[in-house]
N, CA, C and O atoms as a Tinker XYZ file with bonds, in Angstrom:
   556  protein
     1  N     19.428000   60.696000   12.897000    73     2
     2  CA    21.000000   60.647000   13.441000    64     1     3
     3  C     21.178000   59.619000   14.823000    63     2     4     5
     4  O     20.572000   59.607000   15.894000    81     3
     5  N     22.337000   58.737000   14.267000    73     3     6
     6  CA    22.979000   57.977000   14.336000    64     5     7
     7  C     23.641000   57.950000   15.515000    63     6     8     9
     8  O     24.551000   58.772000   15.625000    81     7
     9  N     23.323000   56.855000   16.893000    73     7    10
    10  CA    23.976000   57.350000   18.214000    64     9    11
    11  C     23.775000   55.232000   18.528000    63    10    12    13
    12  O     23.317000   54.298000   17.870000    81    11
    13  N     24.574000   55.432000   20.181000    73    11    14
    14  CA    25.144000   54.571000   20.671000    64    13    15
    15  C     23.298000   53.937000   21.236000    63    14    16    17
    16  O     22.478000   54.542000   21.926000    81    15
    17  N     23.208000   52.760000   20.698000    73    15    18
    18  CA    21.921000   52.539000   21.769000    64    17    19
    19  C     21.971000   52.465000   23.083000    63    18    20    21
    20  O     22.924000   52.125000   23.784000    81    19
    21  N     20.468000   52.935000   23.524000    73    19    22
    22  CA    20.387000   52.654000   24.953000    64    21    23
    23  C     20.832000   54.182000   25.612000    63    22    24    25
    24  O     20.715000   54.243000   26.836000    81    23
    25  N     21.248000   55.212000   25.034000    73    23    26
    26  CA    21.657000   56.619000   25.528000    64    25    27
    27  C     20.874000   57.556000   25.681000    63    26    28    29
    28  O     21.137000   58.228000   26.678000    81    27
    29  N     19.641000   58.028000   24.857000    73    27    30
    30  CA    18.607000   57.895000   24.794000    64    29    31
    31  C     17.727000   58.191000   26.418000    63    30    32    33
    32  O     18.007000   57.961000   27.595000    81    31
    33  N     16.620000   58.783000   25.732000    73    31    34
    34  CA    15.366000   58.959000   27.016000    64    33    35
    35  C     14.767000   57.429000   27.288000    63    34    36    37
    36  O     14.295000   57.094000   28.375000    81    35
    37  N     14.853000   56.610000   26.201000    73    35    38
    38  CA    14.470000   55.433000   25.792000    64    37    39
    39  C     15.213000   54.151000   27.540000    63    38    40    41
    40  O     14.615000   53.548000   28.432000    81    39
    41  N     16.686000   54.321000   27.192000    73    39    42
    42  CA    17.099000   53.466000   27.650000    64    41    43
    43  C     17.041000   54.500000   29.541000    63    42    44    45
    44  O     16.507000   53.849000   30.439000    81    43
    45  N     17.379000   55.415000   29.788000    73    43    46
    46  CA    17.284000   55.592000   31.128000    64    45    47
    47  C     15.851000   55.296000   31.059000    63    46    48    49
    48  O     16.026000   54.177000   31.542000    81    47
    49  N     14.343000   55.340000   30.839000    73    47    50
    50  CA    13.425000   54.666000   31.059000    64    49    51
    51  C     13.682000   53.331000   31.177000    63    50    52    53
    52  O     13.099000   52.598000   31.975000    81    51
    53  N     14.594000   52.961000   30.356000    73    51    54
    54  CA    14.530000   51.380000   30.831000    64    53    55
    55  C     15.121000   50.661000   32.089000    63    54    56    57
    56  O     14.821000   49.679000   32.769000    81    55
    57  N     16.055000   51.568000   32.078000    73    55    58
    58  CA    17.137000   51.339000   32.993000    64    57    59
    59  C     16.471000   51.761000   34.580000    63    58    60    61
    60  O     16.431000   50.856000   35.414000    81    59
    61  N     15.873000   53.370000   35.025000    73    59    62
    62  CA    14.790000   53.492000   35.562000    64    61    63
    63  C     13.554000   52.323000   36.263000    63    62    64    65
    64  O     13.242000   52.059000   37.424000    81    63
    65  N     13.192000   51.943000   35.251000    73    63    66
    66  CA    11.989000   50.830000   35.300000    64    65    67
    67  C     12.393000   49.251000   35.717000    63    66    68    69
    68  O     11.853000   48.268000   36.223000    81    67
    69  N     13.711000   49.658000   35.164000    73    67    70
    70  CA    14.398000   48.230000   36.287000    64    69    71
    71  C     14.948000   48.318000   37.403000    63    70    72    73
    72  O     15.348000   47.398000   38.118000    81    71
    73  N     14.980000   49.403000   37.578000    73    71    74
    74  CA    15.453000   49.426000   39.310000    64    73    75
    75  C     13.956000   49.023000   39.811000    63    74    76    77
    76  O     13.768000   47.916000   40.317000    81    75
    77  N     13.010000   49.864000   39.667000    73    75    78
    78  CA    11.549000   49.356000   39.894000    64    77    79
    79  C     11.026000   48.268000   39.842000    63    78    80    81
    80  O     10.038000   47.954000   40.506000    81    79
    81  N     11.603000   47.556000   39.064000    73    79    82
    82  CA    11.232000   46.437000   38.549000    64    81    83
    83  C     11.685000   45.466000   40.014000    63    82    84    85
    84  O     10.972000   44.790000   40.755000    81    83
    85  N     12.963000   45.699000   40.038000    73    83    86
    86  CA    13.623000   45.135000   41.079000    64    85    87
    87  C     13.136000   45.234000   42.727000    63    86    88    89
    88  O     13.088000   44.293000   43.520000    81    87
    89  N     12.764000   46.789000   43.008000    73    87    90
    90  CA    12.361000   47.545000   43.890000    64    89    91
    91  C     11.254000   46.085000   44.671000    63    90    92    93
    92  O     11.447000   45.138000   45.432000    81    91
    93  N     10.095000   46.678000   43.906000    73    91    94
    94  CA     9.315000   45.489000   43.394000    64    93    95
    95  C      8.852000   44.142000   43.755000    63    94    96    97
    96  O      7.950000   43.745000   44.492000    81    95
    97  N     10.041000   43.344000   42.765000    73    95    98
    98  CA    10.044000   42.109000   43.442000    64    97    99
    99  C     10.748000   41.765000   44.511000    63    98   100   101
   100  O     10.980000   40.581000   44.752000    81    99
   101  N     11.131000   42.652000   45.205000    73    99   102
   102  CA    11.952000   42.536000   46.729000    64   101   103
   103  C     10.751000   42.365000   47.594000    63   102   104   105
   104  O     10.492000   41.326000   48.203000    81   103
   105  N      9.946000   43.587000   47.610000    73   103   106
   106  CA     8.637000   43.405000   47.858000    64   105   107
   107  C      7.869000   42.453000   47.657000    63   106   108   109
   108  O      7.302000   42.300000   48.739000    81   107
   109  N      7.465000   41.670000   46.913000    73   107   110
   110  CA     6.979000   40.837000   46.281000    64   109   111
   111  C      7.390000   39.262000   47.243000    63   110   112   113
   112  O      6.684000   38.534000   47.942000    81   111
   113  N      8.860000   39.212000   46.861000    73   111   114
   114  CA     9.780000   38.054000   47.917000    64   113   115
   115  C      9.527000   38.142000   49.234000    63   114   116   117
   116  O      9.844000   37.112000   49.830000    81   115
   117  N      9.136000   38.875000   49.817000    73   115   118
   118  CA     9.121000   39.257000   51.154000    64   117   119
   119  C      8.041000   38.648000   51.286000    63   118   120   121
   120  O      8.050000   37.633000   51.982000    81   119
   121  N      6.601000   39.157000   50.560000    73   119   122
   122  CA     5.175000   38.486000   50.886000    64   121   123
   123  C      5.248000   37.285000   50.779000    63   122   124   125
   124  O      4.589000   36.596000   51.558000    81   123
   125  N      6.104000   36.643000   49.741000    73   123   126
   126  CA     5.983000   35.218000   49.482000    64   125   127
   127  C      5.243000   34.940000   47.649000    63   126   128   129
   128  O      4.890000   33.841000   47.224000    81   127
   129  N      5.180000   36.207000   46.897000    73   127   130
   130  CA     4.108000   36.269000   46.021000    64   129   131
   131  C      5.145000   36.294000   44.659000    63   130   132   133
   132  O      4.700000   36.397000   43.515000    81   131
   133  N      6.379000   36.200000   44.927000    73   131   134
   134  CA     7.216000   36.441000   43.512000    64   133   135
   135  C      7.716000   34.627000   43.567000    63   134   136   137
   136  O      7.572000   33.828000   44.492000    81   135
   137  N      8.362000   34.412000   42.118000    73   135   138
   138  CA     9.003000   33.366000   41.283000    64   137   139
   139  C     10.234000   33.342000   40.847000    63   138   140   141
   140  O     10.914000   34.342000   40.617000    81   139
   141  N     10.554000   32.267000   40.723000    73   139   142
   142  CA    11.901000   31.985000   39.732000    64   141   143
   143  C     11.966000   32.707000   38.717000    63   142   144   145
   144  O     12.789000   33.621000   38.771000    81   143
   145  N     11.451000   32.614000   37.932000    73   143   146
   146  CA    11.131000   32.642000   36.705000    64   145   147
   147  C     11.151000   34.144000   36.373000    63   146   148   149
   148  O     11.632000   34.776000   35.433000    81   147
   149  N     10.306000   34.573000   37.718000    73   147   150
   150  CA    10.488000   36.195000   37.444000    64   149   151
   151  C     11.469000   36.608000   37.143000    63   150   152   153
   152  O     11.748000   37.077000   36.039000    81   151
   153  N     12.530000   36.452000   38.564000    73   151   154
   154  CA    13.651000   36.765000   38.838000    64   153   155
   155  C     14.531000   36.372000   37.552000    63   154   156   157
   156  O     15.197000   37.264000   37.025000    81   155
   157  N     14.558000   35.075000   37.032000    73   155   158
   158  CA    15.292000   35.186000   35.940000    64   157   159
   159  C     14.937000   35.826000   34.568000    63   158   160   161
   160  O     15.679000   35.902000   33.589000    81   159
   161  N     13.602000   36.289000   34.693000    73   159   162
   162  CA    13.492000   37.232000   33.530000    64   161   163
   163  C     14.242000   38.571000   33.774000    63   162   164   165
   164  O     14.771000   39.236000   32.883000    81   163
   165  N     14.219000   38.912000   35.235000    73   163   166
   166  CA    14.381000   40.402000   35.702000    64   165   167
   167  C     16.104000   40.002000   35.855000    63   166   168   169
   168  O     16.770000   41.036000   35.908000    81   167
   169  N     16.759000   39.012000   35.917000    73   167   170
   170  CA    18.255000   39.236000   35.518000    64   169   171
   171  C     18.918000   39.228000   34.222000    63   170   172   173
   172  O     20.079000   39.535000   33.951000    81   171
   173  N     17.689000   38.700000   33.241000    73   171   174
   174  CA    17.307000   38.801000   31.707000    64   173   175
   175  C     17.775000   40.088000   31.685000    63   174   176   177
   176  O     18.984000   40.289000   31.563000    81   175
   177  N     16.722000   41.299000   31.818000    73   175   178
   178  CA    16.782000   42.520000   31.576000    64   177   179
   179  C     17.710000   43.264000   32.176000    63   178   180   181
   180  O     17.999000   44.331000   31.635000    81   179
   181  N     18.613000   42.750000   33.842000    73   179   182
   182  CA    19.489000   43.660000   34.364000    64   181   183
   183  C     20.785000   43.200000   33.466000    63   182   184   185
   184  O     21.791000   43.825000   33.800000    81   183
   185  N     21.012000   42.207000   32.351000    73   183   186
   186  CA    22.201000   41.955000   31.309000    64   185   187
   187  C     22.400000   42.705000   30.367000    63   186   188   189
   188  O     23.445000   42.942000   29.762000    81   187
   189  N     20.968000   43.247000   30.174000    73   187   190
   190  CA    20.816000   44.271000   29.343000    64   189   191
   191  C     21.037000   45.739000   29.311000    63   190   192   193
   192  O     21.621000   46.456000   28.498000    81   191
   193  N     20.305000   46.029000   30.603000    73   191   194
   194  CA    20.583000   47.359000   31.774000    64   193   195
   195  C     22.361000   47.762000   31.238000    63   194   196   197
   196  O     22.904000   48.670000   30.609000    81   195
   197  N     22.861000   46.272000   32.038000    73   195   198
   198  CA    24.213000   46.463000   32.176000    64   197   199
   199  C     24.860000   46.633000   30.786000    63   198   200   201
   200  O     25.852000   47.343000   30.623000    81   199
   201  N     24.348000   46.054000   29.941000    73   199   202
   202  CA    25.522000   46.643000   28.641000    64   201   203
   203  C     24.829000   47.603000   28.251000    63   202   204   205
   204  O     25.152000   47.865000   27.092000    81   203
   205  N     23.935000   48.353000   28.668000    73   203   206
   206  CA    23.977000   49.677000   28.161000    64   205   207
   207  C     24.769000   50.300000   29.153000    63   206   208   209
   208  O     25.773000   50.911000   28.789000    81   207
   209  N     24.542000   50.255000   30.065000    73   207   210
   210  CA    25.656000   51.095000   31.234000    64   209   211
   211  C     27.001000   51.113000   30.771000    63   210   212   213
   212  O     27.636000   52.150000   30.575000    81   211
   213  N     27.601000   49.512000   30.531000    73   211   214
   214  CA    28.557000   49.124000   29.914000    64   213   215
   215  C     29.121000   50.190000   28.842000    63   214   216   217
   216  O     30.209000   50.756000   28.946000    81   215
   217  N     28.214000   50.361000   27.820000    73   215   218
   218  CA    28.513000   50.912000   26.519000    64   217   219
   219  C     28.940000   52.624000   26.600000    63   218   220   221
   220  O     29.735000   53.332000   25.982000    81   219
   221  N     28.132000   52.808000   27.509000    73   219   222
   222  CA    27.938000   54.546000   27.754000    64   221   223
   223  C     29.383000   54.770000   28.608000    63   222   224   225
   224  O     30.142000   55.733000   28.500000    81   223
   225  N     29.568000   53.319000   29.691000    73   223   226
   226  CA    30.718000   53.988000   29.887000    64   225   227
   227  C     32.282000   53.591000   28.823000    63   226   228   229
   228  O     33.383000   54.090000   29.052000    81   227
   229  N     32.122000   53.054000   28.204000    73   227   230
   230  CA    33.355000   52.621000   27.705000    64   229   231
   231  C     33.452000   54.049000   26.601000    63   230   232   233
   232  O     34.435000   54.747000   26.354000    81   231
   233  N     32.271000   54.136000   26.161000    73   231   234
   234  CA    32.407000   55.373000   25.104000    64   233   235
   235  C     32.724000   56.438000   26.081000    63   234   236   237
   236  O     33.909000   56.615000   25.800000    81   235
   237  N     32.426000   57.381000   27.173000    73   235   238
   238  CA    33.114000   58.249000   27.505000    64   237   239
   239  C     34.776000   58.165000   27.900000    63   238   240   241
   240  O     35.603000   59.077000   27.869000    81   239
   241  N     34.971000   56.607000   28.315000    73   239   242
   242  CA    36.068000   57.156000   28.974000    64   241   243
   243  C     37.071000   56.673000   26.893000    63   242   244   245
   244  O     38.232000   57.073000   26.808000    81   243
   245  N     36.667000   56.160000   26.017000    73   243   246
   246  CA    37.454000   56.703000   25.078000    64   245   247
   247  C     37.145000   57.491000   24.404000    63   246   248   249
   248  O     37.887000   57.550000   23.424000    81   247
   249  N     36.278000   58.280000   24.405000    73   247   250
   250  CA    36.369000   59.750000   24.199000    64   249   251
   251  C     37.569000   60.669000   25.268000    63   250   252   253
   252  O     38.603000   61.293000   25.029000    81   251
   253  N     37.070000   60.469000   26.066000    73   251   254
   254  CA    38.192000   61.028000   27.122000    64   253   255
   255  C     39.068000   60.581000   26.731000    63   254   256   257
   256  O     39.162000   61.297000   25.734000    81   255
   257  N     40.004000   59.833000   26.651000    73   255   258
   258  CA    41.307000   59.234000   26.504000    64   257   259
   259  C     41.705000   59.588000   25.168000    63   258   260   261
   260  O     42.916000   59.765000   25.039000    81   259
   261  N     40.870000   59.762000   23.960000    73   259   262
   262  CA    41.142000   60.163000   22.359000    64   261   263
   263  C     41.408000   61.642000   22.709000    63   262   264   265
   264  O     42.545000   62.096000   22.579000    81   263
   265  N     40.376000   62.411000   23.156000    73   263   266
   266  CA    40.519000   63.832000   23.329000    64   265   267
   267  C     41.505000   64.438000   24.031000    63   266   268   269
   268  O     41.956000   65.567000   23.839000    81   267
   269  N     41.897000   63.459000   25.048000    73   267   270
   270  CA    43.067000   64.222000   25.897000    64   269   271
   271  C     44.180000   64.059000   25.354000    63   270   272   273
   272  O     45.232000   64.436000   25.869000    81   271
   273  N     44.093000   63.484000   24.261000    73   271   274
   274  CA    46.010000   63.128000   23.936000    64   273   275
   275  C     46.465000   64.993000   23.355000    63   274   276   277
   276  O     47.522000   65.129000   22.738000    81   275
   277  N     45.583000   66.248000   23.630000    73   275   278
   278  CA    45.849000   67.167000   23.107000    64   277   279
   279  C     46.503000   67.955000   24.364000    63   278   280   281
   280  O     46.082000   67.930000   25.520000    81   279
   281  N     47.586000   68.632000   23.892000    73   279   282
   282  CA    48.973000   69.210000   25.471000    64   281   283
   283  C     48.189000   70.238000   25.162000    63   282   284   285
   284  O     49.019000   71.126000   24.967000    81   283
   285  N     47.048000   70.748000   24.973000    73   283   286
   286  CA    46.209000   72.303000   25.759000    64   285   287
   287  C     45.603000   71.641000   26.872000    63   286   288   289
   288  O     44.892000   70.639000   26.951000    81   287
   289  N     46.247000   72.782000   28.065000    73   287   290
   290  CA    45.614000   72.071000   29.364000    64   289   291
   291  C     43.633000   72.909000   29.134000    63   290   292   293
   292  O     42.713000   72.288000   29.668000    81   291
   293  N     43.398000   73.854000   28.570000    73   291   294
   294  CA    42.127000   74.087000   28.138000    64   293   295
   295  C     40.920000   72.967000   28.112000    63   294   296   297
   296  O     39.899000   72.661000   28.728000    81   295
   297  N     41.867000   72.486000   26.782000    73   295   298
   298  CA    41.266000   71.352000   26.022000    64   297   299
   299  C     41.315000   70.803000   27.013000    63   298   300   301
   300  O     40.297000   71.078000   27.647000    81   299
   301  N     42.108000   69.978000   27.686000    73   299   302
   302  CA    42.010000   68.384000   28.733000    64   301   303
   303  C     40.400000   68.681000   30.003000    63   302   304   305
   304  O     39.594000   67.909000   30.522000    81   303
   305  N     40.629000   70.406000   30.045000    73   303   306
   306  CA    39.980000   70.451000   31.299000    64   305   307
   307  C     38.551000   70.762000   30.510000    63   306   308   309
   308  O     37.643000   70.932000   31.324000    81   307
   309  N     38.236000   70.849000   29.481000    73   307   310
   310  CA    37.329000   70.663000   28.660000    64   309   311
   311  C     36.356000   69.865000   28.631000    63   310   312   313
   312  O     35.149000   69.982000   28.844000    81   311
   313  N     37.545000   68.393000   28.114000    73   311   314
   314  CA    36.905000   67.450000   27.773000    64   313   315
   315  C     36.738000   66.596000   28.751000    63   314   316   317
   316  O     36.304000   65.513000   28.359000    81   315
   317  N     36.981000   66.705000   30.246000    73   315   318
   318  CA    36.955000   66.064000   31.490000    64   317   319
   319  C     35.686000   66.717000   32.207000    63   318   320   321
   320  O     35.209000   66.286000   33.256000    81   319
   321  N     35.150000   67.946000   31.412000    73   319   322
   322  CA    33.797000   68.577000   32.111000    64   321   323
   323  C     33.451000   68.184000   31.026000    63   322   324   325
   324  O     32.573000   67.717000   31.752000    81   323
   325  N     33.232000   67.889000   30.041000    73   323   326
   326  CA    32.470000   67.387000   28.713000    64   325   327
   327  C     31.693000   66.012000   29.488000    63   326   328   329
   328  O     30.588000   66.102000   30.023000    81   327
   329  N     32.527000   64.715000   29.427000    73   327   330
   330  CA    31.927000   63.724000   29.729000    64   329   331
   331  C     30.966000   63.593000   30.512000    63   330   332   333
   332  O     29.914000   63.145000   30.056000    81   331
   333  N     31.092000   64.058000   32.335000    73   331   334
   334  CA    30.149000   63.951000   32.600000    64   333   335
   335  C     29.234000   64.371000   32.352000    63   334   336   337
   336  O     28.234000   63.689000   32.572000    81   335
   337  N     29.047000   65.999000   31.638000    73   335   338
   338  CA    28.447000   66.467000   31.131000    64   337   339
   339  C     26.919000   65.525000   30.341000    63   338   340   341
   340  O     25.779000   65.344000   30.769000    81   339
   341  N     27.713000   65.041000   28.854000    73   339   342
   342  CA    27.277000   63.987000   28.559000    64   341   343
   343  C     26.278000   63.134000   28.814000    63   342   344   345
   344  O     25.201000   62.856000   28.287000    81   343
   345  N     27.319000   62.538000   30.404000    73   343   346
   346  CA    26.848000   61.056000   31.295000    64   345   347
   347  C     24.868000   61.988000   31.563000    63   346   348   349
   348  O     23.691000   61.689000   31.361000    81   347
   349  N     25.352000   62.691000   31.891000    73   347   350
   350  CA    23.720000   63.540000   32.788000    64   349   351
   351  C     23.061000   64.265000   32.212000    63   350   352   353
   352  O     22.166000   64.955000   32.700000    81   351
   353  N     23.635000   64.197000   30.280000    73   351   354
   354  CA    22.266000   65.575000   29.898000    64   353   355
   355  C     20.756000   64.084000   29.534000    63   354   356   357
   356  O     19.573000   64.361000   29.337000    81   355
   357  N     21.155000   63.118000   29.548000    73   355   358
   358  CA    19.604000   62.619000   29.538000    64   357   359
   359  C     18.502000   62.856000   30.929000    63   358   360   361
   360  O     17.299000   63.083000   30.803000    81   359
   361  N     19.123000   62.758000   32.046000    73   359   362
   362  CA    18.161000   62.787000   32.701000    64   361   363
   363  C     17.968000   64.185000   33.159000    63   362   364   365
   364  O     17.349000   64.430000   34.195000    81   363
   365  N     18.450000   65.044000   32.458000    73   363   366
   366  CA    18.210000   66.645000   32.773000    64   365   367
   367  C     17.058000   66.770000   31.611000    63   366   368   369
   368  O     16.032000   67.332000   31.993000    81   367
   369  N     17.076000   66.402000   30.482000    73   367   370
   370  CA    16.082000   66.190000   29.863000    64   369   371
   371  C     15.073000   65.198000   30.091000    63   370   372   373
   372  O     14.013000   65.365000   29.489000    81   371
   373  N     15.204000   64.053000   30.948000    73   371   374
   374  CA    14.098000   63.172000   30.904000    64   373   375
   375  C     13.454000   64.199000   32.375000    63   374   376   377
   376  O     12.261000   64.258000   32.674000    81   375
   377  N     14.480000   64.858000   33.051000    73   375   378
   378  CA    13.388000   65.590000   33.541000    64   377   379
   379  C     12.466000   66.624000   33.397000    63   378   380   381
   380  O     11.372000   66.817000   33.928000    81   379
   381  N     13.041000   67.183000   32.668000    73   379   382
   382  CA    12.283000   68.224000   31.567000    64   381   383
   383  C     11.300000   67.517000   31.078000    63   382   384   385
   384  O     10.302000   68.236000   31.092000    81   383
   385  N     10.958000   66.061000   30.478000    73   383   386
   386  CA    10.042000   65.777000   29.829000    64   385   387
   387  C      8.927000   65.502000   30.939000    63   386   388   389
   388  O      7.839000   66.024000   30.695000    81   387
   389  N      9.044000   64.630000   32.333000    73   387   390
   390  CA     8.644000   64.746000   33.132000    64   389   391
   391  C      7.881000   65.856000   33.886000    63   390   392   393
   392  O      6.690000   65.834000   34.197000    81   391
   393  N      9.119000   67.191000   34.209000    73   391   394
   394  CA     7.828000   68.377000   34.386000    64   393   395
   395  C      6.953000   68.686000   33.631000    63   394   396   397
   396  O      5.790000   68.733000   34.033000    81   395
   397  N      7.335000   69.021000   32.152000    73   395   398
   398  CA     6.543000   69.287000   31.442000    64   397   399
   399  C      5.036000   68.769000   31.306000    63   398   400   401
   400  O      4.062000   69.522000   31.258000    81   399
   401  N      4.983000   67.279000   31.246000    73   399   402
   402  CA     4.060000   66.315000   30.999000    64   401   403
   403  C      2.604000   66.704000   32.547000    63   402   404   405
   404  O      1.384000   66.864000   32.519000    81   403
   405  N      3.747000   66.705000   33.763000    73   403   406
   406  CA     2.690000   66.697000   34.828000    64   405   407
   407  C      2.566000   68.429000   34.744000    63   406   408   409
   408  O      1.346000   68.595000   34.760000    81   407
   409  N      3.107000   69.585000   34.675000    73   407   410
   410  CA     2.823000   71.069000   33.806000    64   409   411
   411  C      1.233000   71.215000   33.263000    63   410   412   413
   412  O      0.432000   72.008000   33.757000    81   411
   413  N      0.996000   70.489000   32.384000    73   411   414
   414  CA     0.127000   70.341000   31.082000    64   413   415
   415  C     -0.565000   69.309000   31.517000    63   414   416   417
   416  O     -1.242000   68.974000   30.545000    81   415
   417  N     -0.825000   68.528000   32.494000    73   415   418
   418  CA    -1.193000   67.463000   32.911000    64   417   419
   419  C     -2.679000   68.651000   34.187000    63   418   420   421
   420  O     -3.903000   68.777000   34.196000    81   419
   421  N     -2.006000   68.970000   34.655000    73   419   422
   422  CA    -2.132000   70.180000   36.072000    64   421   423
   423  C     -3.333000   71.300000   35.379000    63   422   424   425
   424  O     -4.494000   71.412000   35.772000    81   423
   425  N     -2.753000   71.986000   34.371000    73   423   426
   426  CA    -3.261000   72.790000   33.877000    64   425   427
   427  C     -3.953000   73.064000   32.542000    63   426   428   429
   428  O     -4.359000   74.166000   32.174000    81   427
   429  N     -4.017000   72.141000   31.999000    73   427   430
   430  CA    -4.614000   71.944000   30.713000    64   429   431
   431  C     -5.598000   70.858000   30.978000    63   430   432   433
   432  O     -5.265000   69.674000   30.919000    81   431
   433  N     -6.974000   71.301000   31.309000    73   431   434
   434  CA    -7.452000   69.631000   31.373000    64   433   435
   435  C     -8.674000   69.860000   29.727000    63   434   436   437
   436  O     -9.041000   70.918000   29.216000    81   435
   437  N     -8.945000   68.675000   29.382000    73   435   438
   438  CA    -9.133000   68.146000   28.464000    64   437   439
   439  C    -11.069000   68.814000   28.329000    63   438   440   441
   440  O    -11.419000   68.795000   29.509000    81   439
   441  N    -11.729000   69.089000   27.876000    73   439   442
   442  CA   -12.837000   68.964000   27.575000    64   441   443
   443  C    -13.845000   67.129000   27.273000    63   442   444   445
   444  O    -13.885000   66.305000   26.359000    81   443
   445  N    -14.415000   67.258000   28.503000    73   443   446
   446  CA   -14.746000   65.429000   28.496000    64   445   447
   447  C    -15.985000   66.103000   27.860000    63   446   448   449
   448  O    -16.392000   67.240000   28.098000    81   447
   449  N    -16.541000   65.141000   26.957000    73   447   450
   450  CA   -16.980000   65.053000   26.407000    64   449   451
   451  C    -18.525000   63.838000   26.752000    63   450   452   453
   452  O    -18.007000   62.870000   27.308000    81   451
   453  N    -19.690000   63.639000   26.661000    73   451   454
   454  CA   -20.283000   62.623000   27.191000    64   453   455
   455  C    -21.405000   62.644000   26.505000    63   454   456   457
   456  O    -22.274000   63.505000   26.373000    81   455
   457  N    -21.250000   61.413000   26.018000    73   455   458
   458  CA   -22.314000   60.446000   25.291000    64   457   459
   459  C    -23.227000   60.228000   25.428000    63   458   460   461
   460  O    -23.381000   59.080000   25.847000    81   459
   461  N    -24.535000   61.055000   25.219000    73   459   462
   462  CA   -25.464000   59.731000   25.460000    64   461   463
   463  C    -25.857000   58.583000   25.487000    63   462   464   465
   464  O    -25.846000   58.112000   24.350000    81   463
   465  N    -26.406000   57.488000   26.667000    73   463   466
   466  CA   -26.822000   56.514000   26.073000    64   465   467
   467  C    -27.786000   56.254000   24.830000    63   466   468   469
   468  O    -28.908000   56.759000   24.787000    81   467
   469  N    -27.151000   55.226000   23.563000    73   467   470
   470  CA   -28.259000   55.059000   23.271000    64   469   471
   471  C    -29.554000   54.213000   23.852000    63   470   472   473
   472  O    -29.647000   53.262000   24.628000    81   471
   473  N    -30.830000   55.269000   22.865000    73   471   474
   474  CA   -31.856000   54.593000   23.218000    64   473   475
   475  C    -32.298000   53.282000   22.711000    63   474   476   477
   476  O    -31.940000   52.818000   21.629000    81   475
   477  N    -33.196000   52.634000   23.654000    73   475   478
   478  CA   -33.405000   51.272000   23.755000    64   477   479
   479  C    -34.817000   51.090000   23.464000    63   478   480   481
   480  O    -35.474000   51.617000   24.362000    81   479
   481  N    -35.754000   50.413000   22.329000    73   479   482
   482  CA   -36.962000   50.547000   22.079000    64   481   483
   483  C    -37.236000   49.791000   23.264000    63   482   484   485
   484  O    -36.602000   48.960000   23.913000    81   483
   485  N    -38.920000   50.583000   23.400000    73   483   486
   486  CA   -39.560000   49.817000   24.700000    64   485   487
   487  C    -40.302000   48.861000   24.495000    63   486   488   489
   488  O    -41.503000   49.125000   24.544000    81   487
   489  N    -40.109000   48.157000   24.347000    73   487   490
   490  CA   -40.046000   46.563000   24.144000    64   489   491
   491  C    -40.859000   46.049000   25.334000    63   490   492   493
   492  O    -40.314000   45.907000   26.428000    81   491
   493  N    -42.292000   45.737000   25.121000    73   491   494
   494  CA   -42.519000   45.139000   26.469000    64   493   495
   495  C    -42.689000   43.634000   26.458000    63   494   496   497
   496  O    -43.238000   42.976000   27.342000    81   495
   497  N    -42.159000   43.187000   25.368000    73   495   498
   498  CA   -41.932000   41.524000   25.823000    64   497   499
   499  C    -40.456000   40.993000   25.709000    63   498   500   501
   500  O    -40.061000   39.828000   25.670000    81   499
   501  N    -39.703000   42.257000   25.664000    73   499   502
   502  CA   -38.142000   41.733000   26.980000    64   501   503
   503  C    -38.604000   41.926000   28.140000    63   502   504   505
   504  O    -38.154000   41.077000   28.909000    81   503
   505  N    -39.340000   42.695000   28.667000    73   503   506
   506  CA   -39.868000   42.097000   30.202000    64   505   507
   507  C    -40.868000   41.553000   30.455000    63   506   508   509
   508  O    -41.212000   41.321000   31.614000    81   507
   509  N    -41.679000   41.172000   29.223000    73   507   510
   510  CA   -42.752000   40.048000   29.521000    64   509   511
   511  C    -43.624000   41.197000   29.984000    63   510   512   513
   512  O    -43.461000   42.209000   30.665000    81   511
   513  N    -44.757000   40.535000   29.239000    73   511   514
   514  CA   -45.989000   41.643000   29.833000    64   513   515
   515  C    -46.966000   41.170000   30.842000    63   514   516   517
   516  O    -47.828000   41.801000   31.454000    81   515
   517  N    -46.718000   40.222000   30.869000    73   515   518
   518  CA   -47.221000   39.705000   32.361000    64   517   519
   519  C    -46.079000   39.465000   33.397000    63   518   520   521
   520  O    -45.132000   38.678000   33.405000    81   519
   521  N    -46.453000   40.306000   34.162000    73   519   522
   522  CA   -45.628000   40.504000   35.587000    64   521   523
   523  C    -46.227000   39.794000   36.641000    63   522   524   525
   524  O    -45.660000   40.004000   37.714000    81   523
   525  N    -47.224000   38.991000   36.699000    73   523   526
   526  CA   -47.610000   37.811000   37.835000    64   525   527
   527  C    -46.172000   37.063000   38.469000    63   526   528   529
   528  O    -45.986000   37.006000   39.685000    81   527
   529  N    -45.447000   36.648000   37.731000    73   527   530
   530  CA   -44.337000   36.025000   38.257000    64   529   531
   531  C    -43.732000   36.314000   38.946000    63   530   532   533
   532  O    -43.425000   35.588000   39.892000    81   531
   533  N    -43.142000   37.905000   38.722000    73   531   534
   534  CA   -42.414000   38.972000   39.468000    64   533   535
   535  C    -43.118000   39.029000   40.640000    63   534   536   537
   536  O    -42.467000   39.133000   41.680000    81   535
   537  N    -44.656000   38.969000   40.705000    73   535   538
   538  CA   -45.178000   39.488000   41.859000    64   537   539
   539  C    -45.433000   38.480000   42.664000    63   538   540   541
   540  O    -45.763000   38.572000   43.846000    81   539
   541  N    -45.230000   37.139000   41.806000    73   539   542
   542  CA   -45.045000   35.936000   42.897000    64   541   543
   543  C    -43.804000   35.454000   43.468000    63   542   544   545
   544  O    -43.597000   34.622000   44.351000    81   543
   545  N    -42.680000   36.479000   42.457000    73   543   546
   546  CA   -41.316000   36.143000   43.182000    64   545   547
   547  C    -41.097000   36.946000   44.647000    63   546   548   549
   548  O    -40.459000   36.497000   45.599000    81   547
   549  N    -41.614000   37.921000   44.605000    73   547   550
   550  CA   -41.391000   38.759000   45.223000    64   549   551
   551  C    -42.142000   39.260000   46.827000    63   550   552   553
   552  O    -41.816000   39.877000   47.841000    81   551
   553  N    -43.304000   38.555000   46.276000    73   551   554
   554  CA   -44.191000   38.396000   47.412000    64   553   555
   555  C    -45.323000   38.699000   47.538000    63   554   556
   556  O    -45.908000   38.475000   48.597000    81   555
């Protein structure tokens, strides 16, 4: 199904991660561990996120203006309620995904498979049959 790029969970993750990156870089800048190059990369990512958010806003405004031409008041009220619901639905889905993953991580513990270490041949020449040098070193 085709849709507007950035409107799904990937776009929401992208915007939320960008917010995290900005907060982290402010912290790194305060401790003098950031650089101008990193801020340039963040600005480029911010432009992409701004484009995603602007396209979402433009699509919502376009839908509202196209569908609001109906003279029926009930249709107009439904459309004005639909646009915010469409804007908030990816966040609700993201919340459900995160809660579901955390639920599974808490209640479903994977079975740990412990593999034995491979046996090494007991080769006396590897350690040296003459231990006098070890004795001399140790004392």
